[in-house]
Backbone as XML, in Angstrom:
<?xml version="1.0"?>
<chain id="A" units="angstrom">
  <residue number="1" name="UNK">
    <atom name="N" x="4.940" y="-30.695" z="68.324"/>
    <atom name="CA" x="4.419" y="-29.571" z="67.577"/>
    <atom name="C" x="3.263" y="-30.104" z="66.746"/>
  </residue>
  <residue number="2" name="UNK">
    <atom name="N" x="2.257" y="-29.265" z="66.534"/>
    <atom name="CA" x="1.059" y="-29.680" z="65.811"/>
    <atom name="C" x="0.706" y="-28.648" z="64.746"/>
  </residue>
  <residue number="3" name="UNK">
    <atom name="N" x="0.300" y="-29.154" z="63.580"/>
    <atom name="CA" x="-0.111" y="-28.306" z="62.470"/>
    <atom name="C" x="-1.462" y="-28.793" z="61.979"/>
  </residue>
  <residue number="4" name="UNK">
    <atom name="N" x="-2.472" y="-27.925" z="62.002"/>
    <atom name="CA" x="-3.812" y="-28.280" z="61.546"/>
    <atom name="C" x="-4.084" y="-27.584" z="60.217"/>
  </residue>
  <residue number="5" name="UNK">
    <atom name="N" x="-4.286" y="-28.369" z="59.178"/>
    <atom name="CA" x="-4.492" y="-27.827" z="57.834"/>
    <atom name="C" x="-5.968" y="-27.784" z="57.422"/>
  </residue>
  <residue number="6" name="UNK">
    <atom name="N" x="-6.878" y="-28.076" z="58.357"/>
    <atom name="CA" x="-8.317" y="-28.023" z="58.056"/>
    <atom name="C" x="-8.708" y="-26.653" z="57.508"/>
  </residue>
  <residue number="7" name="UNK">
    <atom name="N" x="-9.561" y="-26.647" z="56.511"/>
    <atom name="CA" x="-10.127" y="-25.401" z="56.007"/>
    <atom name="C" x="-9.230" y="-24.616" z="55.070"/>
  </residue>
  <residue number="8" name="UNK">
    <atom name="N" x="-8.026" y="-25.119" z="54.781"/>
    <atom name="CA" x="-7.126" y="-24.422" z="53.873"/>
    <atom name="C" x="-7.264" y="-24.974" z="52.462"/>
  </residue>
  <residue number="9" name="UNK">
    <atom name="N" x="-6.916" y="-24.163" z="51.485"/>
    <atom name="CA" x="-6.844" y="-24.662" z="50.115"/>
    <atom name="C" x="-5.589" y="-25.526" z="50.010"/>
  </residue>
  <residue number="10" name="UNK">
    <atom name="N" x="-5.475" y="-26.281" z="48.939"/>
    <atom name="CA" x="-4.286" y="-27.099" z="48.707"/>
    <atom name="C" x="-3.033" y="-26.223" z="48.735"/>
  </residue>
  <residue number="11" name="UNK">
    <atom name="N" x="-3.077" y="-25.088" z="48.044"/>
    <atom name="CA" x="-1.917" y="-24.202" z="47.968"/>
    <atom name="C" x="-1.571" y="-23.633" z="49.338"/>
  </residue>
  <residue number="12" name="UNK">
    <atom name="N" x="-2.582" y="-23.205" z="50.086"/>
    <atom name="CA" x="-2.339" y="-22.673" z="51.423"/>
    <atom name="C" x="-1.764" y="-23.745" z="52.345"/>
  </residue>
  <residue number="13" name="UNK">
    <atom name="N" x="-2.327" y="-24.949" z="52.273"/>
    <atom name="CA" x="-1.869" y="-26.040" z="53.124"/>
    <atom name="C" x="-0.414" y="-26.397" z="52.820"/>
  </residue>
  <residue number="14" name="UNK">
    <atom name="N" x="-0.066" y="-26.455" z="51.541"/>
    <atom name="CA" x="1.306" y="-26.802" z="51.155"/>
    <atom name="C" x="2.280" y="-25.734" z="51.662"/>
  </residue>
  <residue number="15" name="UNK">
    <atom name="N" x="1.965" y="-24.475" z="51.434"/>
    <atom name="CA" x="2.842" y="-23.386" z="51.884"/>
    <atom name="C" x="2.963" y="-23.373" z="53.409"/>
  </residue>
  <residue number="16" name="UNK">
    <atom name="N" x="1.861" y="-23.604" z="54.091"/>
    <atom name="CA" x="1.875" y="-23.622" z="55.557"/>
    <atom name="C" x="2.723" y="-24.777" z="56.077"/>
  </residue>
  <residue number="17" name="UNK">
    <atom name="N" x="2.643" y="-25.930" z="55.427"/>
    <atom name="CA" x="3.475" y="-27.071" z="55.829"/>
    <atom name="C" x="4.955" y="-26.738" z="55.686"/>
  </residue>
  <residue number="18" name="UNK">
    <atom name="N" x="5.343" y="-26.155" z="54.563"/>
    <atom name="CA" x="6.764" y="-25.822" z="54.349"/>
    <atom name="C" x="7.239" y="-24.795" z="55.383"/>
  </residue>
  <residue number="19" name="UNK">
    <atom name="N" x="6.426" y="-23.780" z="55.645"/>
    <atom name="CA" x="6.790" y="-22.766" z="56.642"/>
    <atom name="C" x="6.929" y="-23.395" z="58.028"/>
  </residue>
  <residue number="20" name="UNK">
    <atom name="N" x="5.990" y="-24.267" z="58.372"/>
    <atom name="CA" x="6.020" y="-24.909" z="59.685"/>
    <atom name="C" x="7.213" y="-25.839" z="59.810"/>
  </residue>
  <residue number="21" name="UNK">
    <atom name="N" x="7.544" y="-26.549" z="58.740"/>
    <atom name="CA" x="8.729" y="-27.407" z="58.753"/>
    <atom name="C" x="9.987" y="-26.592" z="59.015"/>
  </residue>
  <residue number="22" name="UNK">
    <atom name="N" x="10.101" y="-25.423" z="58.385"/>
    <atom name="CA" x="11.270" y="-24.570" z="58.592"/>
    <atom name="C" x="11.382" y="-24.155" z="60.058"/>
  </residue>
  <residue number="23" name="UNK">
    <atom name="N" x="10.265" y="-23.802" z="60.669"/>
    <atom name="CA" x="10.262" y="-23.428" z="62.089"/>
    <atom name="C" x="10.617" y="-24.634" z="62.953"/>
  </residue>
  <residue number="24" name="UNK">
    <atom name="N" x="10.023" y="-25.786" z="62.644"/>
    <atom name="CA" x="10.298" y="-27.002" z="63.428"/>
    <atom name="C" x="11.774" y="-27.363" z="63.392"/>
  </residue>
  <residue number="25" name="UNK">
    <atom name="N" x="12.381" y="-27.284" z="62.223"/>
    <atom name="CA" x="13.813" y="-27.589" z="62.101"/>
    <atom name="C" x="14.642" y="-26.569" z="62.885"/>
  </residue>
  <residue number="26" name="UNK">
    <atom name="N" x="14.316" y="-25.291" z="62.738"/>
    <atom name="CA" x="15.062" y="-24.240" z="63.438"/>
    <atom name="C" x="14.944" y="-24.371" z="64.959"/>
  </residue>
  <residue number="27" name="UNK">
    <atom name="N" x="13.795" y="-24.869" z="65.430"/>
    <atom name="CA" x="13.561" y="-25.012" z="66.873"/>
    <atom name="C" x="13.928" y="-26.394" z="67.391"/>
  </residue>
  <residue number="28" name="UNK">
    <atom name="N" x="14.508" y="-27.226" z="66.527"/>
    <atom name="CA" x="14.947" y="-28.575" z="66.899"/>
    <atom name="C" x="13.806" y="-29.447" z="67.426"/>
  </residue>
  <residue number="29" name="UNK">
    <atom name="N" x="12.642" y="-29.308" z="66.791"/>
    <atom name="CA" x="11.481" y="-30.136" z="67.126"/>
    <atom name="C" x="11.742" y="-31.539" z="66.586"/>
  </residue>
  <residue number="30" name="UNK">
    <atom name="N" x="11.368" y="-32.575" z="67.333"/>
    <atom name="CA" x="11.624" y="-33.939" z="66.884"/>
    <atom name="C" x="10.391" y="-34.617" z="66.280"/>
  </residue>
  <residue number="31" name="UNK">
    <atom name="N" x="9.203" y="-34.067" z="66.516"/>
    <atom name="CA" x="8.019" y="-34.641" z="65.867"/>
    <atom name="C" x="6.997" y="-33.546" z="65.596"/>
  </residue>
  <residue number="32" name="UNK">
    <atom name="N" x="6.335" y="-33.718" z="64.474"/>
    <atom name="CA" x="5.322" y="-32.762" z="64.029"/>
    <atom name="C" x="4.085" y="-33.550" z="63.647"/>
  </residue>
  <residue number="33" name="UNK">
    <atom name="N" x="2.975" y="-33.302" z="64.345"/>
    <atom name="CA" x="1.717" y="-33.931" z="63.991"/>
    <atom name="C" x="1.011" y="-33.017" z="62.999"/>
  </residue>
  <residue number="34" name="UNK">
    <atom name="N" x="0.679" y="-33.562" z="61.844"/>
    <atom name="CA" x="0.020" y="-32.785" z="60.802"/>
    <atom name="C" x="-1.397" y="-33.327" z="60.635"/>
  </residue>
  <residue number="35" name="UNK">
    <atom name="N" x="-2.381" y="-32.473" z="60.927"/>
    <atom name="CA" x="-3.785" y="-32.846" z="60.810"/>
    <atom name="C" x="-4.259" y="-32.404" z="59.428"/>
  </residue>
  <residue number="36" name="UNK">
    <atom name="N" x="-4.595" y="-33.384" z="58.598"/>
    <atom name="CA" x="-5.071" y="-33.072" z="57.248"/>
    <atom name="C" x="-6.579" y="-33.194" z="57.160"/>
  </residue>
  <residue number="37" name="UNK">
    <atom name="N" x="-7.178" y="-33.919" z="58.089"/>
    <atom name="CA" x="-8.595" y="-34.240" z="58.009"/>
    <atom name="C" x="-8.787" y="-35.429" z="57.083"/>
  </residue>
  <residue number="38" name="UNK">
    <atom name="N" x="-9.948" y="-36.025" z="57.154"/>
    <atom name="CA" x="-10.221" y="-37.206" z="56.348"/>
    <atom name="C" x="-10.847" y="-36.860" z="55.006"/>
  </residue>
  <residue number="39" name="UNK">
    <atom name="N" x="-11.447" y="-35.706" z="54.928"/>
    <atom name="CA" x="-12.129" y="-35.340" z="53.696"/>
    <atom name="C" x="-13.455" y="-36.064" z="53.577"/>
  </residue>
  <residue number="40" name="UNK">
    <atom name="N" x="-14.225" y="-35.681" z="52.616"/>
    <atom name="CA" x="-15.511" y="-36.339" z="52.379"/>
    <atom name="C" x="-15.272" y="-37.728" z="51.811"/>
  </residue>
  <residue number="41" name="UNK">
    <atom name="N" x="-15.995" y="-38.701" z="52.330"/>
    <atom name="CA" x="-15.877" y="-40.086" z="51.862"/>
    <atom name="C" x="-14.433" y="-40.584" z="51.917"/>
  </residue>
  <residue number="42" name="UNK">
    <atom name="N" x="-13.669" y="-40.129" z="52.908"/>
    <atom name="CA" x="-12.266" y="-40.544" z="53.102"/>
    <atom name="C" x="-11.404" y="-40.275" z="51.878"/>
  </residue>
  <residue number="43" name="UNK">
    <atom name="N" x="-11.709" y="-39.225" z="51.131"/>
    <atom name="CA" x="-10.941" y="-38.924" z="49.912"/>
    <atom name="C" x="-10.452" y="-37.481" z="49.917"/>
  </residue>
  <residue number="44" name="UNK">
    <atom name="N" x="-9.997" y="-36.995" z="51.056"/>
    <atom name="CA" x="-9.549" y="-35.613" z="51.148"/>
    <atom name="C" x="-8.308" y="-35.341" z="50.313"/>
  </residue>
  <residue number="45" name="UNK">
    <atom name="N" x="-8.324" y="-34.236" z="49.607"/>
    <atom name="CA" x="-7.182" y="-33.882" z="48.742"/>
    <atom name="C" x="-5.916" y="-33.604" z="49.528"/>
  </residue>
  <residue number="46" name="UNK">
    <atom name="N" x="-6.035" y="-32.868" z="50.632"/>
    <atom name="CA" x="-4.835" y="-32.564" z="51.420"/>
    <atom name="C" x="-4.262" y="-33.862" z="51.977"/>
  </residue>
  <residue number="47" name="UNK">
    <atom name="N" x="-5.113" y="-34.731" z="52.497"/>
    <atom name="CA" x="-4.643" y="-36.015" z="53.029"/>
    <atom name="C" x="-3.940" y="-36.829" z="51.939"/>
  </residue>
  <residue number="48" name="UNK">
    <atom name="N" x="-4.477" y="-36.798" z="50.746"/>
    <atom name="CA" x="-3.884" y="-37.535" z="49.632"/>
    <atom name="C" x="-2.537" y="-36.931" z="49.201"/>
  </residue>
  <residue number="49" name="UNK">
    <atom name="N" x="-2.456" y="-35.616" z="49.159"/>
    <atom name="CA" x="-1.254" y="-34.918" z="48.682"/>
    <atom name="C" x="-0.133" y="-34.860" z="49.720"/>
  </residue>
  <residue number="50" name="UNK">
    <atom name="N" x="-0.482" y="-34.888" z="51.006"/>
    <atom name="CA" x="0.520" y="-34.652" z="52.044"/>
    <atom name="C" x="1.762" y="-35.543" z="51.945"/>
  </residue>
  <residue number="51" name="UNK">
    <atom name="N" x="1.639" y="-36.862" z="51.775"/>
    <atom name="CA" x="2.859" y="-37.681" z="51.695"/>
    <atom name="C" x="3.779" y="-37.268" z="50.538"/>
  </residue>
  <residue number="52" name="UNK">
    <atom name="N" x="3.203" y="-36.784" z="49.463"/>
    <atom name="CA" x="3.998" y="-36.300" z="48.321"/>
    <atom name="C" x="4.755" y="-35.038" z="48.732"/>
  </residue>
  <residue number="53" name="UNK">
    <atom name="N" x="4.084" y="-34.138" z="49.434"/>
    <atom name="CA" x="4.741" y="-32.905" z="49.889"/>
    <atom name="C" x="5.921" y="-33.236" z="50.788"/>
  </residue>
  <residue number="54" name="UNK">
    <atom name="N" x="5.753" y="-34.222" z="51.650"/>
    <atom name="CA" x="6.832" y="-34.586" z="52.568"/>
    <atom name="C" x="8.049" y="-35.109" z="51.799"/>
  </residue>
  <residue number="55" name="UNK">
    <atom name="N" x="7.805" y="-35.790" z="50.683"/>
    <atom name="CA" x="8.909" y="-36.336" z="49.880"/>
    <atom name="C" x="9.639" y="-35.250" z="49.090"/>
  </residue>
  <residue number="56" name="UNK">
    <atom name="N" x="8.914" y="-34.229" z="48.628"/>
    <atom name="CA" x="9.541" y="-33.202" z="47.787"/>
    <atom name="C" x="9.894" y="-31.927" z="48.553"/>
  </residue>
  <residue number="57" name="UNK">
    <atom name="N" x="9.616" y="-31.930" z="49.834"/>
    <atom name="CA" x="9.890" y="-30.775" z="50.678"/>
    <atom name="C" x="11.380" y="-30.430" z="50.602"/>
  </residue>
  <residue number="58" name="UNK">
    <atom name="N" x="11.715" y="-29.135" z="50.439"/>
    <atom name="CA" x="13.133" y="-28.752" z="50.430"/>
    <atom name="C" x="13.848" y="-29.107" z="51.741"/>
  </residue>
  <residue number="59" name="UNK">
    <atom name="N" x="13.088" y="-29.345" z="52.794"/>
    <atom name="CA" x="13.673" y="-29.714" z="54.081"/>
    <atom name="C" x="13.633" y="-31.224" z="54.312"/>
  </residue>
  <residue number="60" name="UNK">
    <atom name="N" x="13.429" y="-31.999" z="53.260"/>
    <atom name="CA" x="13.294" y="-33.456" z="53.342"/>
    <atom name="C" x="14.458" y="-34.110" z="54.088"/>
  </residue>
  <residue number="61" name="UNK">
    <atom name="N" x="15.648" y="-33.567" z="53.955"/>
    <atom name="CA" x="16.810" y="-34.171" z="54.620"/>
    <atom name="C" x="16.665" y="-34.187" z="56.138"/>
  </residue>
  <residue number="62" name="UNK">
    <atom name="N" x="15.729" y="-33.398" z="56.671"/>
    <atom name="CA" x="15.507" y="-33.349" z="58.109"/>
    <atom name="C" x="14.430" y="-34.331" z="58.569"/>
  </residue>
  <residue number="63" name="UNK">
    <atom name="N" x="13.754" y="-34.981" z="57.626"/>
    <atom name="CA" x="12.664" y="-35.891" z="57.954"/>
    <atom name="C" x="13.194" y="-37.316" z="58.068"/>
  </residue>
  <residue number="64" name="UNK">
    <atom name="N" x="12.908" y="-37.957" z="59.199"/>
    <atom name="CA" x="13.279" y="-39.350" z="59.416"/>
    <atom name="C" x="12.176" y="-40.256" z="58.863"/>
  </residue>
  <residue number="65" name="UNK">
    <atom name="N" x="10.918" y="-39.931" z="59.173"/>
    <atom name="CA" x="9.805" y="-40.754" z="58.703"/>
    <atom name="C" x="8.514" y="-39.964" z="58.712"/>
  </residue>
  <residue number="66" name="UNK">
    <atom name="N" x="7.567" y="-40.448" z="57.908"/>
    <atom name="CA" x="6.213" y="-39.900" z="57.873"/>
    <atom name="C" x="5.278" y="-41.096" z="57.954"/>
  </residue>
  <residue number="67" name="UNK">
    <atom name="N" x="4.441" y="-41.125" z="58.976"/>
    <atom name="CA" x="3.491" y="-42.223" z="59.131"/>
    <atom name="C" x="2.088" y="-41.675" z="59.333"/>
  </residue>
  <residue number="68" name="UNK">
    <atom name="N" x="1.127" y="-42.396" z="58.793"/>
    <atom name="CA" x="-0.271" y="-42.013" z="58.984"/>
    <atom name="C" x="-0.724" y="-42.586" z="60.311"/>
  </residue>
  <residue number="69" name="UNK">
    <atom name="N" x="-1.400" y="-41.775" z="61.093"/>
    <atom name="CA" x="-1.855" y="-42.194" z="62.415"/>
    <atom name="C" x="-3.225" y="-42.856" z="62.298"/>
  </residue>
  <residue number="70" name="UNK">
    <atom name="N" x="-3.279" y="-44.018" z="61.696"/>
    <atom name="CA" x="-4.539" y="-44.701" z="61.425"/>
    <atom name="C" x="-5.389" y="-44.961" z="62.656"/>
  </residue>
  <residue number="71" name="UNK">
    <atom name="N" x="-4.794" y="-45.458" z="63.699"/>
    <atom name="CA" x="-5.589" y="-45.849" z="64.863"/>
    <atom name="C" x="-6.124" y="-44.649" z="65.630"/>
  </residue>
  <residue number="72" name="UNK">
    <atom name="N" x="-5.262" y="-43.724" z="65.938"/>
    <atom name="CA" x="-5.676" y="-42.583" z="66.751"/>
    <atom name="C" x="-6.442" y="-41.553" z="65.956"/>
  </residue>
  <residue number="73" name="UNK">
    <atom name="N" x="-5.982" y="-41.263" z="64.761"/>
    <atom name="CA" x="-6.627" y="-40.237" z="63.946"/>
    <atom name="C" x="-6.292" y="-40.498" z="62.479"/>
  </residue>
  <residue number="74" name="UNK">
    <atom name="N" x="-7.214" y="-41.091" z="61.724"/>
    <atom name="CA" x="-6.907" y="-41.426" z="60.331"/>
    <atom name="C" x="-6.680" y="-40.208" z="59.441"/>
  </residue>
  <residue number="75" name="UNK">
    <atom name="N" x="-7.022" y="-39.023" z="59.897"/>
    <atom name="CA" x="-6.792" y="-37.806" z="59.133"/>
    <atom name="C" x="-5.556" y="-37.061" z="59.594"/>
  </residue>
  <residue number="76" name="UNK">
    <atom name="N" x="-4.583" y="-37.799" z="60.168"/>
    <atom name="CA" x="-3.376" y="-37.154" z="60.684"/>
    <atom name="C" x="-2.137" y="-37.962" z="60.312"/>
  </residue>
  <residue number="77" name="UNK">
    <atom name="N" x="-1.024" y="-37.241" z="60.231"/>
    <atom name="CA" x="0.276" y="-37.847" z="59.961"/>
    <atom name="C" x="1.237" y="-37.425" z="61.053"/>
  </residue>
  <residue number="78" name="UNK">
    <atom name="N" x="2.185" y="-38.289" z="61.349"/>
    <atom name="CA" x="3.239" y="-37.946" z="62.288"/>
    <atom name="C" x="4.547" y="-37.885" z="61.510"/>
  </residue>
  <residue number="79" name="UNK">
    <atom name="N" x="5.179" y="-36.708" z="61.551"/>
    <atom name="CA" x="6.450" y="-36.487" z="60.869"/>
    <atom name="C" x="7.530" y="-36.479" z="61.945"/>
  </residue>
  <residue number="80" name="UNK">
    <atom name="N" x="8.444" y="-37.426" z="61.849"/>
    <atom name="CA" x="9.572" y="-37.479" z="62.789"/>
    <atom name="C" x="10.754" y="-36.773" z="62.145"/>
  </residue>
  <residue number="81" name="UNK">
    <atom name="N" x="11.376" y="-35.884" z="62.914"/>
    <atom name="CA" x="12.481" y="-35.077" z="62.406"/>
    <atom name="C" x="13.794" y="-35.467" z="63.074"/>
  </residue>
  <residue number="82" name="UNK">
    <atom name="N" x="14.888" y="-35.275" z="62.339"/>
    <atom name="CA" x="16.216" y="-35.541" z="62.891"/>
    <atom name="C" x="16.562" y="-34.482" z="63.930"/>
  </residue>
  <residue number="83" name="UNK">
    <atom name="N" x="17.240" y="-34.917" z="64.984"/>
    <atom name="CA" x="17.790" y="-33.944" z="65.931"/>
    <atom name="C" x="18.916" y="-33.220" z="65.218"/>
  </residue>
  <residue number="84" name="UNK">
    <atom name="N" x="18.967" y="-31.932" z="65.407"/>
    <atom name="CA" x="20.000" y="-31.122" z="64.789"/>
    <atom name="C" x="21.232" y="-31.127" z="65.681"/>
  </residue>
  <residue number="85" name="UNK">
    <atom name="N" x="22.366" y="-31.239" z="65.084"/>
    <atom name="CA" x="23.624" y="-31.201" z="65.833"/>
    <atom name="C" x="24.188" y="-29.794" z="65.700"/>
  </residue>
  <residue number="86" name="UNK">
    <atom name="N" x="24.062" y="-29.043" z="66.769"/>
    <atom name="CA" x="24.550" y="-27.666" z="66.760"/>
    <atom name="C" x="25.995" y="-27.636" z="67.212"/>
  </residue>
  <residue number="87" name="UNK">
    <atom name="N" x="26.787" y="-26.904" z="66.482"/>
    <atom name="CA" x="28.197" y="-26.746" z="66.830"/>
    <atom name="C" x="28.341" y="-25.467" z="67.645"/>
  </residue>
  <residue number="88" name="UNK">
    <atom name="N" x="28.959" y="-25.586" z="68.820"/>
    <atom name="CA" x="29.129" y="-24.383" z="69.651"/>
    <atom name="C" x="30.506" y="-23.810" z="69.495"/>
  </residue>
</chain>
């Protein structure tokens, strides 16, 4: 699953991330690529704030790891999610 936050305000990007996380968890997605962009002079606000959002996200218990994709795309993060165990 992929989420592109380019062109959003900080508030819009944060809300969109939380909404997308809820969908990803409900759909049992195991990885979410979040494109924050690099920002001007490599100092983008969304890129800077994103790791904090991942830590305080109400769905944090579903996150295994958050890594910055430096080699492939320095303006992107990969969020790995836990597989959900559904009881039938």
